[in-house]
N, C-alpha and C positions, 0 to 999 in steps of 0.2 A: 389908133387906126380904126377901132370899132366905131368911135364917135364920128369920124369923117365919113365912113360908109353910111351911118345913120343919117347924117346931114344930107348926103347925096340922095338917099332914099326919099327924104322929105322934099328935097328940091324936085325930084321926079314926080312926086305926088302933086306938088303945086303946078308944075308945068302941064301935067295931065289934066288937072282941074281947069286950067286955062284953055287948053286947046284939044284935049282928048275926049274920048267918049265917057259917058257917065259911069258905065259899068266898070271900066278899067280903073277909073279914079277911085271908086268905092273900094275895089279890091286892093289897090295899092295902099289906100289909106288904112284899111284893116291890117294889112301885112306890116306896115310901118308902126302901127300902134302895138301890135304883138311884139315886134322886135324891140320897141322902146321899153315895154314892160319887162321883157326878158333881160335886157341889158341892165335895167334898174335893179331887178331882183338879183342878178349876178353880183352887182357891186354893193347892194344893200346887205347881203348876207355874208360878206367877207369880214372876218374878224380883224379888228385893228389891234396891233400890239403896241400899246402905249405904256410908257414907263414914266411916272411922275415922281 
């Protein structure tokens, strides 16, 4: 679910870049980048329980 929302956020950024004002596009881009890094950090710091 989190990834779908992130993809929708990037779609909004692309549509804003195509037709929206420049300030809104830059703001949405920065928000999407922060959310991307936060989601990566959330998943990258999760410990995997592997048993070999």
